[in-house]
PDB file of the backbone (N, CA, C, O) and the ligand in Angstrom, with CONECT records:
HET     ZN  A 101       1
ATOM      1  N   MET A   1       3.938   0.835 -27.369  1.00  0.00           N
ATOM      2  CA  MET A   1       4.756   1.225 -26.118  1.00  0.00           C
ATOM      3  C   MET A   1       5.293   0.104 -25.441  1.00  0.00           C
ATOM      4  O   MET A   1       4.871  -1.023 -25.704  1.00  0.00           O
ATOM      5  N   ARG A   2       6.239   0.303 -24.540  1.00  0.00           N
ATOM      6  CA  ARG A   2       7.079  -0.830 -23.934  1.00  0.00           C
ATOM      7  C   ARG A   2       6.304  -0.785 -22.427  1.00  0.00           C
ATOM      8  O   ARG A   2       6.197   0.291 -21.838  1.00  0.00           O
ATOM      9  N   ILE A   3       5.791  -2.002 -21.872  1.00  0.00           N
ATOM     10  CA  ILE A   3       5.212  -1.796 -20.380  1.00  0.00           C
ATOM     11  C   ILE A   3       6.158  -2.911 -19.661  1.00  0.00           C
ATOM     12  O   ILE A   3       6.414  -4.011 -20.150  1.00  0.00           O
ATOM     13  N   GLU A   4       6.622  -2.432 -18.434  1.00  0.00           N
ATOM     14  CA  GLU A   4       7.233  -3.771 -17.783  1.00  0.00           C
ATOM     15  C   GLU A   4       6.382  -3.466 -16.337  1.00  0.00           C
ATOM     16  O   GLU A   4       6.457  -2.485 -15.596  1.00  0.00           O
ATOM     17  N   CYS A   5       5.550  -4.684 -16.230  1.00  0.00           N
ATOM     18  CA  CYS A   5       4.703  -4.845 -14.987  1.00  0.00           C
ATOM     19  C   CYS A   5       5.621  -4.890 -13.657  1.00  0.00           C
ATOM     20  O   CYS A   5       6.544  -5.659 -13.389  1.00  0.00           O
ATOM     21  N   PRO A   6       5.057  -3.781 -12.882  1.00  0.00           N
ATOM     22  CA  PRO A   6       5.973  -3.743 -11.695  1.00  0.00           C
ATOM     23  C   PRO A   6       5.320  -4.688 -10.770  1.00  0.00           C
ATOM     24  O   PRO A   6       5.686  -4.557  -9.602  1.00  0.00           O
ATOM     25  N   ILE A   7       4.382  -5.674 -11.013  1.00  0.00           N
ATOM     26  CA  ILE A   7       3.846  -6.709  -9.965  1.00  0.00           C
ATOM     27  C   ILE A   7       4.344  -7.889 -10.364  1.00  0.00           C
ATOM     28  O   ILE A   7       4.991  -8.560  -9.560  1.00  0.00           O
ATOM     29  N   CYS A   8       4.116  -8.357 -11.732  1.00  0.00           N
ATOM     30  CA  CYS A   8       4.607  -9.785 -12.185  1.00  0.00           C
ATOM     31  C   CYS A   8       5.794  -9.807 -12.918  1.00  0.00           C
ATOM     32  O   CYS A   8       6.228 -10.834 -13.439  1.00  0.00           O
ATOM     33  N   LYS A   9       6.459  -8.472 -12.993  1.00  0.00           N
ATOM     34  CA  LYS A   9       7.577  -8.271 -13.858  1.00  0.00           C
ATOM     35  C   LYS A   9       7.534  -8.655 -15.393  1.00  0.00           C
ATOM     36  O   LYS A   9       8.559  -8.690 -16.073  1.00  0.00           O
ATOM     37  N   ARG A  10       6.515  -8.887 -15.797  1.00  0.00           N
ATOM     38  CA  ARG A  10       6.325  -9.230 -17.319  1.00  0.00           C
ATOM     39  C   ARG A  10       6.477  -8.121 -18.182  1.00  0.00           C
ATOM     40  O   ARG A  10       5.979  -7.050 -17.839  1.00  0.00           O
ATOM     41  N   VAL A  11       7.074  -8.213 -19.223  1.00  0.00           N
ATOM     42  CA  VAL A  11       7.287  -7.242 -20.162  1.00  0.00           C
ATOM     43  C   VAL A  11       6.723  -7.226 -21.354  1.00  0.00           C
ATOM     44  O   VAL A  11       6.978  -8.197 -22.067  1.00  0.00           O
ATOM     45  N   ILE A  12       5.967  -6.332 -21.819  1.00  0.00           N
ATOM     46  CA  ILE A  12       5.103  -6.071 -22.673  1.00  0.00           C
ATOM     47  C   ILE A  12       5.719  -5.210 -23.759  1.00  0.00           C
ATOM     48  O   ILE A  12       5.613  -3.993 -23.608  1.00  0.00           O
ATOM     49  N   VAL A  13       6.454  -5.745 -25.012  1.00  0.00           N
ATOM     50  CA  VAL A  13       6.988  -4.950 -25.732  1.00  0.00           C
ATOM     51  C   VAL A  13       6.322  -4.209 -26.918  1.00  0.00           C
ATOM     52  O   VAL A  13       6.937  -3.410 -27.624  1.00  0.00           O
ATOM     53  N   ASP A  14       4.849  -4.577 -27.106  1.00  0.00           N
ATOM     54  CA  ASP A  14       4.143  -4.105 -28.318  1.00  0.00           C
ATOM     55  C   ASP A  14       2.719  -3.471 -27.773  1.00  0.00           C
ATOM     56  O   ASP A  14       1.716  -3.324 -28.472  1.00  0.00           O
ATOM     57  N   ALA A  15       2.842  -3.130 -26.395  1.00  0.00           N
ATOM     58  CA  ALA A  15       1.361  -2.648 -26.060  1.00  0.00           C
ATOM     59  C   ALA A  15       0.924  -1.578 -26.755  1.00  0.00           C
ATOM     60  O   ALA A  15       1.827  -0.879 -27.214  1.00  0.00           O
ATOM     61  N   PRO A  16      -0.417  -1.161 -27.021  1.00  0.00           N
ATOM     62  CA  PRO A  16      -0.806  -0.344 -27.613  1.00  0.00           C
ATOM     63  C   PRO A  16      -0.909   1.089 -26.597  1.00  0.00           C
ATOM     64  O   PRO A  16      -1.075   1.017 -25.379  1.00  0.00           O
ATOM     65  N   ASP A  17      -0.791   2.246 -27.281  1.00  0.00           N
ATOM     66  CA  ASP A  17      -0.664   3.436 -26.617  1.00  0.00           C
ATOM     67  C   ASP A  17      -1.988   3.450 -25.576  1.00  0.00           C
ATOM     68  O   ASP A  17      -1.718   3.922 -24.472  1.00  0.00           O
ATOM     69  N   ASP A  18      -2.988   3.130 -25.709  1.00  0.00           N
ATOM     70  CA  ASP A  18      -4.212   3.177 -24.973  1.00  0.00           C
ATOM     71  C   ASP A  18      -4.442   1.986 -24.056  1.00  0.00           C
ATOM     72  O   ASP A  18      -5.557   1.727 -23.603  1.00  0.00           O
ATOM     73  N   HIS A  19      -3.269   1.211 -23.777  1.00  0.00           N
ATOM     74  CA  HIS A  19      -3.388   0.192 -22.869  1.00  0.00           C
ATOM     75  C   HIS A  19      -3.919   0.220 -21.569  1.00  0.00           C
ATOM     76  O   HIS A  19      -3.285   0.843 -20.718  1.00  0.00           O
ATOM     77  N   GLY A  20      -4.982  -0.349 -21.256  1.00  0.00           N
ATOM     78  CA  GLY A  20      -5.944   0.295 -20.149  1.00  0.00           C
ATOM     79  C   GLY A  20      -5.253   0.243 -18.820  1.00  0.00           C
ATOM     80  O   GLY A  20      -5.225   1.222 -18.074  1.00  0.00           O
ATOM     81  N   PRO A  21      -4.731  -0.832 -18.548  1.00  0.00           N
ATOM     82  CA  PRO A  21      -4.140  -1.184 -17.158  1.00  0.00           C
ATOM     83  C   PRO A  21      -2.832  -0.751 -17.006  1.00  0.00           C
ATOM     84  O   PRO A  21      -2.233  -1.040 -15.970  1.00  0.00           O
ATOM     85  N   ARG A  22      -2.302  -0.107 -17.873  1.00  0.00           N
ATOM     86  CA  ARG A  22      -0.645   0.371 -17.746  1.00  0.00           C
ATOM     87  C   ARG A  22      -0.342   1.323 -16.407  1.00  0.00           C
ATOM     88  O   ARG A  22      -1.308   2.000 -16.055  1.00  0.00           O
ATOM     89  N   PRO A  23       0.462   1.412 -15.887  1.00  0.00           N
ATOM     90  CA  PRO A  23       1.593   0.552 -16.221  1.00  0.00           C
ATOM     91  C   PRO A  23       1.664  -0.797 -15.894  1.00  0.00           C
ATOM     92  O   PRO A  23       2.739  -1.392 -15.826  1.00  0.00           O
ATOM     93  N   PHE A  24       0.384  -1.412 -15.649  1.00  0.00           N
ATOM     94  CA  PHE A  24       0.612  -2.854 -15.387  1.00  0.00           C
ATOM     95  C   PHE A  24       0.445  -3.556 -16.837  1.00  0.00           C
ATOM     96  O   PHE A  24       0.164  -2.951 -17.871  1.00  0.00           O
ATOM     97  N   CYS A  25       0.677  -4.983 -16.713  1.00  0.00           N
ATOM     98  CA  CYS A  25       0.384  -5.768 -17.862  1.00  0.00           C
ATOM     99  C   CYS A  25      -1.076  -6.217 -18.117  1.00  0.00           C
ATOM    100  O   CYS A  25      -1.408  -6.622 -19.231  1.00  0.00           O
ATOM    101  N   SER A  26      -2.017  -6.141 -17.004  1.00  0.00           N
ATOM    102  CA  SER A  26      -3.256  -6.737 -17.041  1.00  0.00           C
ATOM    103  C   SER A  26      -3.892  -5.851 -15.767  1.00  0.00           C
ATOM    104  O   SER A  26      -3.284  -5.281 -14.861  1.00  0.00           O
ATOM    105  N   THR A  27      -5.530  -5.951 -16.055  1.00  0.00           N
ATOM    106  CA  THR A  27      -6.263  -5.608 -14.800  1.00  0.00           C
ATOM    107  C   THR A  27      -5.909  -6.140 -13.642  1.00  0.00           C
ATOM    108  O   THR A  27      -5.571  -5.401 -12.717  1.00  0.00           O
ATOM    109  N   PRO A  28      -5.932  -7.562 -13.500  1.00  0.00           N
ATOM    110  CA  PRO A  28      -5.567  -8.368 -12.162  1.00  0.00           C
ATOM    111  C   PRO A  28      -4.284  -7.756 -11.526  1.00  0.00           C
ATOM    112  O   PRO A  28      -4.313  -7.515 -10.319  1.00  0.00           O
ATOM    113  N   CYS A  29      -3.188  -7.494 -12.228  1.00  0.00           N
ATOM    114  CA  CYS A  29      -2.215  -6.976 -11.510  1.00  0.00           C
ATOM    115  C   CYS A  29      -2.361  -5.327 -11.264  1.00  0.00           C
ATOM    116  O   CYS A  29      -1.554  -4.903 -10.437  1.00  0.00           O
ATOM    117  N   LYS A  30      -3.001  -4.615 -11.678  1.00  0.00           N
ATOM    118  CA  LYS A  30      -3.642  -3.401 -11.476  1.00  0.00           C
ATOM    119  C   LYS A  30      -4.207  -3.553 -10.038  1.00  0.00           C
ATOM    120  O   LYS A  30      -3.777  -2.936  -9.064  1.00  0.00           O
ATOM    121  N   MET A  31      -5.103  -4.343 -10.029  1.00  0.00           N
ATOM    122  CA  MET A  31      -5.831  -4.823  -8.885  1.00  0.00           C
ATOM    123  C   MET A  31      -5.161  -5.163  -7.428  1.00  0.00           C
ATOM    124  O   MET A  31      -5.553  -4.900  -6.291  1.00  0.00           O
ATOM    125  N   ILE A  32      -3.978  -5.860  -7.912  1.00  0.00           N
ATOM    126  CA  ILE A  32      -3.085  -6.337  -6.844  1.00  0.00           C
ATOM    127  C   ILE A  32      -2.102  -5.281  -6.483  1.00  0.00           C
ATOM    128  O   ILE A  32      -1.394  -5.324  -5.476  1.00  0.00           O
ATOM    129  N   ASP A  33      -2.104  -4.300  -7.399  1.00  0.00           N
ATOM    130  CA  ASP A  33      -1.247  -3.098  -6.848  1.00  0.00           C
ATOM    131  C   ASP A  33      -2.070  -2.326  -6.010  1.00  0.00           C
ATOM    132  O   ASP A  33      -1.595  -1.935  -4.944  1.00  0.00           O
ATOM    133  N   LEU A  34      -3.284  -2.029  -6.330  1.00  0.00           N
ATOM    134  CA  LEU A  34      -4.445  -1.233  -5.607  1.00  0.00           C
ATOM    135  C   LEU A  34      -4.382  -1.872  -4.091  1.00  0.00           C
ATOM    136  O   LEU A  34      -4.146  -1.146  -3.125  1.00  0.00           O
ATOM    137  N   GLY A  35      -4.566  -3.014  -3.983  1.00  0.00           N
ATOM    138  CA  GLY A  35      -4.753  -3.654  -2.792  1.00  0.00           C
ATOM    139  C   GLY A  35      -3.454  -3.373  -2.152  1.00  0.00           C
ATOM    140  O   GLY A  35      -3.504  -2.637  -1.166  1.00  0.00           O
ATOM    141  N   ASN A  36      -2.404  -3.776  -2.488  1.00  0.00           N
ATOM    142  CA  ASN A  36      -1.187  -3.407  -1.866  1.00  0.00           C
ATOM    143  C   ASN A  36      -1.149  -1.897  -1.220  1.00  0.00           C
ATOM    144  O   ASN A  36      -0.778  -1.700  -0.062  1.00  0.00           O
ATOM    145  N   TRP A  37      -1.564  -0.887  -2.084  1.00  0.00           N
ATOM    146  CA  TRP A  37      -1.624   0.528  -1.698  1.00  0.00           C
ATOM    147  C   TRP A  37      -2.600   0.616  -0.519  1.00  0.00           C
ATOM    148  O   TRP A  37      -2.289   1.169   0.536  1.00  0.00           O
ATOM    149  N   LEU A  38      -3.754   0.067  -0.731  1.00  0.00           N
ATOM    150  CA  LEU A  38      -4.772   0.250   0.534  1.00  0.00           C
ATOM    151  C   LEU A  38      -4.260  -0.473   1.883  1.00  0.00           C
ATOM    152  O   LEU A  38      -4.579  -0.057   2.997  1.00  0.00           O
ATOM    153  N   SER A  39      -3.363  -1.694   1.655  1.00  0.00           N
ATOM    154  CA  SER A  39      -3.036  -2.041   3.137  1.00  0.00           C
ATOM    155  C   SER A  39      -2.028  -1.265   3.652  1.00  0.00           C
ATOM    156  O   SER A  39      -1.908  -1.056   4.859  1.00  0.00           O
ATOM    157  N   GLU A  40      -1.076  -0.692   2.557  1.00  0.00           N
ATOM    158  CA  GLU A  40       0.059   0.244   3.233  1.00  0.00           C
ATOM    159  C   GLU A  40      -0.793   1.427   4.059  1.00  0.00           C
ATOM    160  O   GLU A  40      -0.503   1.851   5.178  1.00  0.00           O
ATOM    161  N   ALA A  41      -1.905   1.845   3.232  1.00  0.00           N
ATOM    162  CA  ALA A  41      -2.643   3.344   4.033  1.00  0.00           C
ATOM    163  C   ALA A  41      -3.144   2.759   5.281  1.00  0.00           C
ATOM    164  O   ALA A  41      -3.052   3.484   6.272  1.00  0.00           O
ATOM    165  N   TYR A  42      -3.655   1.599   5.431  1.00  0.00           N
ATOM    166  CA  TYR A  42      -3.866   1.153   6.769  1.00  0.00           C
ATOM    167  C   TYR A  42      -3.001   0.869   7.906  1.00  0.00           C
ATOM    168  O   TYR A  42      -3.314   0.773   9.093  1.00  0.00           O
ATOM    169  N   ARG A  43      -1.799   0.743   7.319  1.00  0.00           N
ATOM    170  CA  ARG A  43      -0.776   0.177   8.307  1.00  0.00           C
ATOM    171  C   ARG A  43      -0.123   1.286   9.295  1.00  0.00           C
ATOM    172  O   ARG A  43       0.808   1.088  10.076  1.00  0.00           O
ATOM    173  N   ILE A  44      -0.910   2.640   9.052  1.00  0.00           N
ATOM    174  CA  ILE A  44      -0.454   3.667   9.888  1.00  0.00           C
ATOM    175  C   ILE A  44      -0.673   3.546  11.386  1.00  0.00           C
ATOM    176  O   ILE A  44      -1.826   3.462  11.809  1.00  0.00           O
ATOM    177  N   PRO A  45       0.309   3.535  12.170  1.00  0.00           N
ATOM    178  CA  PRO A  45       0.208   3.195  13.612  1.00  0.00           C
ATOM    179  C   PRO A  45      -1.243   4.084  14.369  1.00  0.00           C
ATOM    180  O   PRO A  45      -1.429   5.291  14.212  1.00  0.00           O
ATOM    181  N   VAL A  46      -1.852   3.471  14.916  1.00  0.00           N
ATOM    182  CA  VAL A  46      -3.096   4.322  15.489  1.00  0.00           C
ATOM    183  C   VAL A  46      -2.705   5.180  16.386  1.00  0.00           C
ATOM    184  O   VAL A  46      -3.051   6.359  16.330  1.00  0.00           O
ATOM    185  N   SER A  47      -1.808   4.624  17.483  1.00  0.00           N
ATOM    186  CA  SER A  47      -1.379   5.469  18.549  1.00  0.00           C
ATOM    187  C   SER A  47       0.002   4.904  19.238  1.00  0.00           C
ATOM    188  O   SER A  47       0.127   3.730  19.587  1.00  0.00           O
ATOM    189  N   SER A  48       1.050   5.936  19.389  1.00  0.00           N
ATOM    190  CA  SER A  48       2.211   5.433  19.777  1.00  0.00           C
ATOM    191  C   SER A  48       2.446   5.560  21.325  1.00  0.00           C
ATOM    192  O   SER A  48       3.398   5.070  21.933  1.00  0.00           O
ATOM    193  N   ARG A  49       1.316   6.372  21.914  1.00  0.00           N
ATOM    194  CA  ARG A  49       1.350   6.939  23.274  1.00  0.00           C
ATOM    195  C   ARG A  49       0.530   6.087  24.092  1.00  0.00           C
ATOM    196  O   ARG A  49      -0.003   6.759  24.974  1.00  0.00           O
ATOM    197  N   GLU A  50       0.249   4.987  24.139  1.00  0.00           N
ATOM    198  CA  GLU A  50      -0.577   4.012  25.018  1.00  0.00           C
ATOM    199  C   GLU A  50       0.263   3.141  26.103  1.00  0.00           C
ATOM    200  O   GLU A  50      -0.057   2.034  26.536  1.00  0.00           O
ATOM    201  N   ASP A  51       1.455   3.929  26.451  1.00  0.00           N
ATOM    202  CA  ASP A  51       2.077   3.001  27.491  1.00  0.00           C
ATOM    203  C   ASP A  51       1.602   3.444  28.751  1.00  0.00           C
ATOM    204  O   ASP A  51       1.913   2.783  29.741  1.00  0.00           O
ATOM    205  N   GLY A  52       0.883   4.477  28.876  1.00  0.00           N
ATOM    206  CA  GLY A  52       0.295   4.809  30.252  1.00  0.00           C
ATOM    207  C   GLY A  52       1.184   5.687  31.205  1.00  0.00           C
ATOM    208  O   GLY A  52       1.085   5.717  32.432  1.00  0.00           O
ATOM    209  N   THR A  53       2.085   6.409  30.420  1.00  0.00           N
ATOM    210  CA  THR A  53       3.054   7.054  31.450  1.00  0.00           C
ATOM    211  C   THR A  53       2.209   8.454  31.763  1.00  0.00           C
ATOM    212  O   THR A  53       2.759   9.110  32.647  1.00  0.00           O
ATOM    213  N   GLU A  54       1.205   8.954  31.327  1.00  0.00           N
ATOM    214  CA  GLU A  54       0.630  10.075  31.500  1.00  0.00           C
ATOM    215  C   GLU A  54      -0.175   9.962  32.791  1.00  0.00           C
ATOM    216  O   GLU A  54      -0.255  10.979  33.479  1.00  0.00           O
ATOM    217  N   ASP A  55      -0.794   8.825  33.212  1.00  0.00           N
ATOM    218  CA  ASP A  55      -1.593   8.721  34.520  1.00  0.00           C
ATOM    219  C   ASP A  55      -0.648   8.184  35.493  1.00  0.00           C
ATOM    220  O   ASP A  55      -1.213   7.774  36.507  1.00  0.00           O
ATOM    221  N   SER A  56       0.486   8.078  35.491  1.00  0.00           N
ATOM    222  CA  SER A  56       1.292   7.224  36.486  1.00  0.00           C
ATOM    223  C   SER A  56       1.423   8.295  37.585  1.00  0.00           C
ATOM    224  O   SER A  56       1.805   7.786  38.639  1.00  0.00           O
ATOM    225  N   ASP A  57       1.252   9.424  37.648  1.00  0.00           N
ATOM    226  CA  ASP A  57       1.396  10.273  38.767  1.00  0.00           C
ATOM    227  C   ASP A  57      -0.183  10.182  39.827  1.00  0.00           C
ATOM    228  O   ASP A  57      -0.267  10.518  41.009  1.00  0.00           O
ATOM    229  N   ASP A  58      -1.090   9.727  39.107  1.00  0.00           N
ATOM    230  CA  ASP A  58      -2.469   9.647  39.753  1.00  0.00           C
ATOM    231  C   ASP A  58      -2.251   8.649  40.809  1.00  0.00           C
ATOM    232  O   ASP A  58      -2.829   8.772  41.888  1.00  0.00           O
ATOM    233  N   HIS A  59      -1.403   7.602  40.555  1.00  0.00           N
ATOM    234  CA  HIS A  59      -1.578   6.480  41.604  1.00  0.00           C
ATOM    235  C   HIS A  59      -1.152   6.999  43.005  1.00  0.00           C
ATOM    236  O   HIS A  59      -1.406   6.331  44.007  1.00  0.00           O
ATOM    237  N   THR A  60      -0.483   8.230  43.077  1.00  0.00           N
ATOM    238  CA  THR A  60       0.134   8.575  44.344  1.00  0.00           C
ATOM    239  C   THR A  60      -1.048   8.998  45.382  1.00  0.00           C
ATOM    240  O   THR A  60      -0.949   9.028  46.609  1.00  0.00           O
ATOM    241  N   LEU A  61      -2.375   9.368  44.467  1.00  0.00           N
ATOM    242  CA  LEU A  61      -3.467   9.776  45.385  1.00  0.00           C
ATOM    243  C   LEU A  61      -4.262   8.565  45.917  1.00  0.00           C
ATOM    244  O   LEU A  61      -5.092   8.754  46.806  1.00  0.00           O
ATOM    245  N   SER A  62      -4.029   7.213  45.367  1.00  0.00           N
ATOM    246  CA  SER A  62      -4.868   6.213  46.121  1.00  0.00           C
ATOM    247  C   SER A  62      -3.784   5.134  46.722  1.00  0.00           C
ATOM    248  O   SER A  62      -4.171   4.180  47.397  1.00  0.00           O
TER     249      SER A  62
HETATM  250 ZN    ZN A 101       1.654  -8.217 -14.369  1.00  0.00          ZN2+
END
């Protein structure tokens, strides 16, 4: 089978059908992709409502 590694763009034209790290050329490339995926997952914004507009009315009491 033919493999075009999405990480390093290397093309393997004669990879065996049971090529372990497919669709990557090698296990290190697979690990890099996994790391990229995890960092994407952690990039979700924690809160977009921290500008304090909700408490602005309370300032009139003090
Ligand atoms: Zn690769």
